Backbone as JSON Lines, residues from 0, in Angstrom:
{"i":0,"aa":"M","n":[-25.22,7.72,-10.97],"ca":[-24.41,6.82,-9.86],"c":[-24.29,8.19,-8.51]}
{"i":1,"aa":"D","n":[-24.26,7.66,-7.39],"ca":[-24.16,8.42,-6.13],"c":[-22.96,8.22,-5.69]}
{"i":2,"aa":"R","n":[-22.72,8.94,-4.44],"ca":[-21.3,8.73,-4.12],"c":[-21.04,7.15,-3.43]}
{"i":3,"aa":"T","n":[-22.14,6.96,-2.56],"ca":[-21.41,5.95,-1.79],"c":[-21.3,4.96,-3.57]}
{"i":4,"aa":"E","n":[-21.87,4.5,-4.48],"ca":[-21.8,3.76,-5.5],"c":[-20.07,3.94,-5.8]}
{"i":5,"aa":"L","n":[-19.94,5.16,-6.17],"ca":[-18.73,5.67,-6.86],"c":[-17.55,4.88,-5.6]}
{"i":6,"aa":"E","n":[-17.56,5.25,-4.27],"ca":[-16.81,4.97,-3.42],"c":[-16.55,3.62,-3.47]}
{"i":7,"aa":"A","n":[-17.37,2.51,-3.56],"ca":[-17.89,1.48,-3.63],"c":[-17.15,1.1,-4.77]}
{"i":8,"aa":"A","n":[-17.31,0.88,-5.84],"ca":[-16.59,0.76,-7.01],"c":[-15.48,1.08,-6.71]}
{"i":9,"aa":"A","n":[-14.56,2.43,-6.27],"ca":[-13.3,3.22,-6.6],"c":[-12.35,1.79,-5.0]}
{"i":10,"aa":"F","n":[-13.51,1.77,-4.45],"ca":[-12.91,0.46,-3.38],"c":[-12.93,-0.76,-3.78]}
{"i":11,"aa":"R","n":[-13.6,-1.24,-4.6],"ca":[-13.64,-2.5,-5.24],"c":[-12.15,-2.82,-6.01]}
{"i":12,"aa":"R","n":[-12.2,-1.18,-6.49],"ca":[-10.42,-1.65,-8.0],"c":[-9.44,-1.42,-6.83]}
{"i":13,"aa":"L","n":[-9.43,-0.91,-5.78],"ca":[-8.47,-0.96,-4.86],"c":[-8.07,-2.43,-4.52]}
{"i":14,"aa":"I","n":[-9.02,-2.82,-4.28],"ca":[-8.64,-4.26,-3.86],"c":[-8.25,-5.14,-5.1]}
{"i":15,"aa":"A","n":[-8.71,-5.23,-5.4],"ca":[-8.57,-6.04,-7.55],"c":[-6.98,-6.0,-7.34]}
{"i":16,"aa":"H","n":[-6.72,-4.44,-7.69],"ca":[-5.29,-3.64,-7.74],"c":[-4.18,-4.53,-6.46]}
{"i":17,"aa":"L","n":[-4.69,-4.5,-5.31],"ca":[-3.98,-5.3,-4.11],"c":[-3.97,-6.66,-4.27]}
{"i":18,"aa":"R","n":[-5.17,-7.5,-5.48],"ca":[-4.87,-8.53,-5.51],"c":[-3.94,-9.45,-6.63]}
{"i":19,"aa":"E","n":[-3.5,-8.29,-7.75],"ca":[-3.14,-8.22,-8.95],"c":[-1.78,-8.15,-8.76]}
{"i":20,"aa":"R","n":[-1.41,-6.95,-7.55],"ca":[0.24,-7.09,-7.03],"c":[0.38,-7.95,-5.53]}
{"i":21,"aa":"S","n":[-0.09,-9.39,-5.73],"ca":[0.5,-9.79,-4.31],"c":[2.44,-10.41,-4.17]}
{"i":22,"aa":"D","n":[3.17,-9.43,-5.16],"ca":[4.0,-9.11,-4.72],"c":[4.62,-8.15,-3.84]}
{"i":23,"aa":"V","n":[3.58,-7.2,-3.66],"ca":[3.89,-6.47,-2.6],"c":[3.34,-6.41,-1.41]}
{"i":24,"aa":"Q","n":[4.16,-6.57,-0.77],"ca":[4.49,-7.01,1.09],"c":[3.52,-6.03,2.06]}
{"i":25,"aa":"N","n":[3.16,-6.36,2.74],"ca":[1.85,-5.38,3.62],"c":[2.99,-5.32,4.24]}
{"i":26,"aa":"I","n":[4.01,-5.16,4.73],"ca":[5.02,-4.46,5.4],"c":[5.45,-3.03,4.59]}
{"i":27,"aa":"D","n":[5.91,-3.45,3.76],"ca":[6.32,-2.37,2.49],"c":[4.95,-1.09,1.89]}
{"i":28,"aa":"L","n":[3.83,-2.25,1.85],"ca":[2.66,-1.05,1.92],"c":[2.51,0.18,3.46]}
{"i":29,"aa":"M","n":[2.65,-0.57,4.75],"ca":[2.55,-0.24,5.95],"c":[3.98,1.29,6.17]}
{"i":30,"aa":"I","n":[4.65,0.31,5.21],"ca":[6.33,1.78,5.55],"c":[5.56,2.65,4.6]}
{"i":31,"aa":"L","n":[5.43,3.25,3.04],"ca":[5.08,3.63,2.45],"c":[3.77,4.72,2.84]}
{"i":32,"aa":"A","n":[2.9,3.86,2.83],"ca":[1.29,4.38,3.32],"c":[0.65,4.01,4.74]}
{"i":33,"aa":"G","n":[1.14,3.59,5.44],"ca":[0.76,3.52,6.7],"c":[-0.34,2.96,7.42]}
{"i":34,"aa":"F","n":[-0.75,1.97,5.64],"ca":[-1.69,0.62,5.96],"c":[-1.63,-0.59,5.04]}
{"i":35,"aa":"C","n":[-2.17,-1.29,5.25],"ca":[-1.82,-2.72,4.52],"c":[-3.63,-3.43,4.41]}
{"i":36,"aa":"R","n":[-3.01,-4.52,3.59],"ca":[-4.38,-5.63,3.17],"c":[-4.97,-5.5,4.72]}
{"i":37,"aa":"N","n":[-4.32,-5.81,5.91],"ca":[-4.71,-6.03,6.87],"c":[-5.43,-4.67,7.68]}
{"i":38,"aa":"C","n":[-5.11,-3.89,7.37],"ca":[-5.94,-2.67,8.56],"c":[-7.42,-2.29,6.78]}
{"i":39,"aa":"L","n":[-7.17,-2.7,6.0],"ca":[-8.55,-2.77,4.47],"c":[-9.52,-3.64,5.1]}
{"i":40,"aa":"A","n":[-8.78,-5.2,5.79],"ca":[-9.8,-5.76,6.06],"c":[-10.47,-5.31,7.37]}
{"i":41,"aa":"N","n":[-9.74,-4.84,8.61],"ca":[-10.04,-4.25,9.69],"c":[-11.52,-3.31,9.72]}
{"i":42,"aa":"W","n":[-10.62,-2.39,8.58],"ca":[-11.72,-0.99,8.42],"c":[-13.15,-1.81,7.24]}
{"i":43,"aa":"Y","n":[-13.4,-3.08,6.75],"ca":[-14.31,-3.5,6.78],"c":[-15.36,-4.1,7.21]}
{"i":44,"aa":"Q","n":[-14.39,-4.91,8.2],"ca":[-15.02,-5.67,9.58],"c":[-15.43,-4.48,10.61]}
{"i":45,"aa":"E","n":[-14.72,-3.43,10.51],"ca":[-15.56,-1.76,11.65],"c":[-16.74,-1.52,10.9]}
{"i":46,"aa":"A","n":[-17.03,-1.23,9.19],"ca":[-17.9,-0.62,8.75],"c":[-19.12,-2.01,8.54]}
{"i":47,"aa":"S","n":[-18.74,-2.6,8.68],"ca":[-20.12,-3.88,8.73],"c":[-20.67,-3.94,9.62]}
{"i":48,"aa":"D","n":[-19.72,-3.77,11.34],"ca":[-20.67,-3.85,12.48],"c":[-21.16,-2.74,12.63]}
{"i":49,"aa":"S","n":[-20.59,-1.26,11.9],"ca":[-21.36,-0.21,12.23],"c":[-22.68,-0.29,11.5]}
{"i":50,"aa":"L","n":[-22.57,-1.09,10.32],"ca":[-24.08,-1.12,9.56],"c":[-24.66,-2.29,10.03]}
{"i":51,"aa":"G","n":[-24.67,-2.65,11.22],"ca":[-25.0,-3.46,11.53],"c":[-25.01,-5.46,10.59]}
{"i":52,"aa":"T","n":[-24.81,-5.15,10.42],"ca":[-24.25,-6.93,8.93],"c":[-23.44,-7.2,9.48]}
{"i":53,"aa":"P","n":[-22.74,-7.62,11.12],"ca":[-21.42,-7.75,11.33],"c":[-20.68,-9.46,10.75]}
{"i":54,"aa":"V","n":[-19.36,-9.05,10.39],"ca":[-18.78,-10.3,9.59],"c":[-17.29,-10.73,10.42]}
{"i":55,"aa":"S","n":[-16.89,-11.29,10.61],"ca":[-15.41,-11.75,11.2],"c":[-14.23,-11.44,10.76]}
{"i":56,"aa":"K","n":[-13.88,-11.48,11.74],"ca":[-11.82,-11.49,11.1],"c":[-11.81,-11.99,9.68]}
{"i":57,"aa":"D","n":[-11.61,-13.27,9.88],"ca":[-11.65,-14.27,8.86],"c":[-12.49,-14.15,7.48]}
{"i":58,"aa":"E","n":[-13.85,-13.65,7.53],"ca":[-14.63,-13.11,6.48],"c":[-13.9,-12.03,5.62]}
{"i":59,"aa":"A","n":[-14.14,-10.56,6.93],"ca":[-13.34,-9.8,6.15],"c":[-11.75,-10.03,5.74]}
{"i":60,"aa":"R","n":[-10.99,-10.74,6.41],"ca":[-9.9,-10.77,5.76],"c":[-9.77,-11.32,4.2]}
{"i":61,"aa":"E","n":[-10.89,-12.93,4.26],"ca":[-11.3,-12.88,2.69],"c":[-11.6,-12.27,1.73]}
{"i":62,"aa":"A","n":[-12.02,-11.1,2.49],"ca":[-12.56,-9.85,0.89],"c":[-11.85,-9.55,0.39]}
{"i":63,"aa":"V","n":[-10.88,-9.14,1.71],"ca":[-9.06,-8.21,0.77],"c":[-8.58,-8.62,0.08]}
{"i":64,"aa":"Y","n":[-8.15,-10.42,0.83],"ca":[-6.94,-11.32,0.2],"c":[-7.95,-11.71,-1.2]}
{"i":65,"aa":"G","n":[-9.16,-12.01,-1.32],"ca":[-9.88,-12.77,-2.17],"c":[-9.02,-14.49,-1.9]}
{"i":66,"aa":"M","n":[-9.01,-14.93,-0.82],"ca":[-8.35,-16.42,-0.37],"c":[-8.86,-16.3,1.29]}
{"i":67,"aa":"P","n":[-9.09,-17.16,1.95],"ca":[-8.16,-17.33,3.29],"c":[-7.36,-16.49,3.56]}
{"i":68,"aa":"F","n":[-7.11,-15.71,4.2],"ca":[-5.25,-15.34,5.07],"c":[-4.49,-16.37,4.94]}
{"i":69,"aa":"A","n":[-5.16,-17.16,5.65],"ca":[-3.56,-18.01,5.3],"c":[-2.83,-18.66,4.73]}
{"i":70,"aa":"E","n":[-3.84,-19.05,3.15],"ca":[-3.35,-19.61,1.89],"c":[-2.7,-18.79,1.05]}
{"i":71,"aa":"W","n":[-2.85,-16.79,1.87],"ca":[-2.52,-15.85,0.87],"c":[-1.3,-15.91,1.44]}
{"i":72,"aa":"K","n":[-1.02,-15.56,2.56],"ca":[0.02,-15.59,3.62],"c":[1.36,-16.55,3.15]}
{"i":73,"aa":"A","n":[0.49,-18.33,2.79],"ca":[1.47,-18.97,2.78],"c":[1.97,-19.11,0.98]}
{"i":74,"aa":"K","n":[1.44,-18.3,0.35],"ca":[1.82,-18.11,-1.36],"c":[2.48,-17.32,-1.59]}
{"i":75,"aa":"Y","n":[2.12,-15.99,-0.89],"ca":[3.02,-15.13,-1.03],"c":[3.78,-13.91,0.06]}
{"i":76,"aa":"Q","n":[3.8,-14.85,1.11],"ca":[3.7,-13.78,1.91],"c":[5.98,-14.4,2.61]}
{"i":77,"aa":"R","n":[6.74,-13.31,2.54],"ca":[8.18,-13.61,2.11],"c":[8.58,-13.34,3.99]}
{"i":78,"aa":"E","n":[9.44,-13.55,4.86],"ca":[9.59,-13.29,5.83],"c":[10.39,-11.58,5.89]}
{"i":79,"aa":"A","n":[10.12,-10.92,6.67],"ca":[10.74,-9.37,6.21],"c":[12.38,-9.05,6.16]}
{"i":80,"aa":"T","n":[13.06,-8.7,5.64],"ca":[14.12,-8.23,6.0],"c":[14.48,-7.52,7.38]}
{"i":81,"aa":"P","n":[15.69,-7.11,7.15],"ca":[16.15,-6.32,8.42],"c":[15.98,-5.24,7.79]}
{"i":82,"aa":"E","n":[15.94,-4.62,6.52],"ca":[15.71,-3.39,6.45],"c":[14.62,-3.6,6.05]}
{"i":83,"aa":"Q","n":[13.65,-4.0,5.95],"ca":[11.9,-3.77,6.28],"c":[11.84,-3.37,7.37]}
{"i":84,"aa":"L","n":[12.06,-4.37,8.34],"ca":[11.97,-4.12,9.74],"c":[12.38,-2.72,10.4]}
{"i":85,"aa":"A","n":[13.31,-2.55,10.26],"ca":[14.18,-1.32,10.38],"c":[13.29,-0.26,10.09]}
{"i":86,"aa":"A","n":[13.01,0.24,8.38],"ca":[12.19,1.2,8.29],"c":[10.63,1.48,8.85]}
{"i":87,"aa":"F","n":[10.04,0.12,8.83],"ca":[8.73,-0.26,9.68],"c":[8.74,0.65,11.15]}
{"i":88,"aa":"E","n":[9.73,0.3,11.54],"ca":[9.97,1.06,12.4],"c":[9.98,2.17,12.45]}
{"i":89,"aa":"A","n":[11.01,2.83,11.92],"ca":[10.82,4.48,11.39],"c":[9.72,4.83,11.2]}
{"i":90,"aa":"A","n":[8.97,4.32,10.13],"ca":[7.96,4.99,10.08],"c":[6.63,4.75,11.32]}
{"i":91,"aa":"Q","n":[6.97,3.79,12.32],"ca":[5.95,4.63,12.8],"c":[6.02,5.18,13.76]}
{"i":92,"aa":"A","n":[7.58,5.34,13.9],"ca":[7.68,6.9,15.29],"c":[7.01,7.87,14.41]}
{"i":93,"aa":"K","n":[6.85,8.17,13.27],"ca":[6.35,9.07,12.81],"c":[5.06,9.62,12.93]}
{"i":94,"aa":"H","n":[4.47,8.29,13.15],"ca":[2.99,8.64,13.46],"c":[2.42,8.41,14.74]}
């Protein structure tokens, strides 16, 4: 197995883990890690563009979320609390 295959396997495991943990909100990921599912979708889309096999924003998000983004958002996304918003702003100031 070469490095690309290992990296792809790790990426697929990360995606599977995030799909299993729909209870973890994107804002919490942003606060703690500085990236979220949407960031992964953006990186996926950028990679597809650079490799000459472009995908749309919606296709990239579906690859990460495992369903259309609007469906995931309706099922799992909660309104951010004032505390989350404040923590997000503080985290963004550090970057």
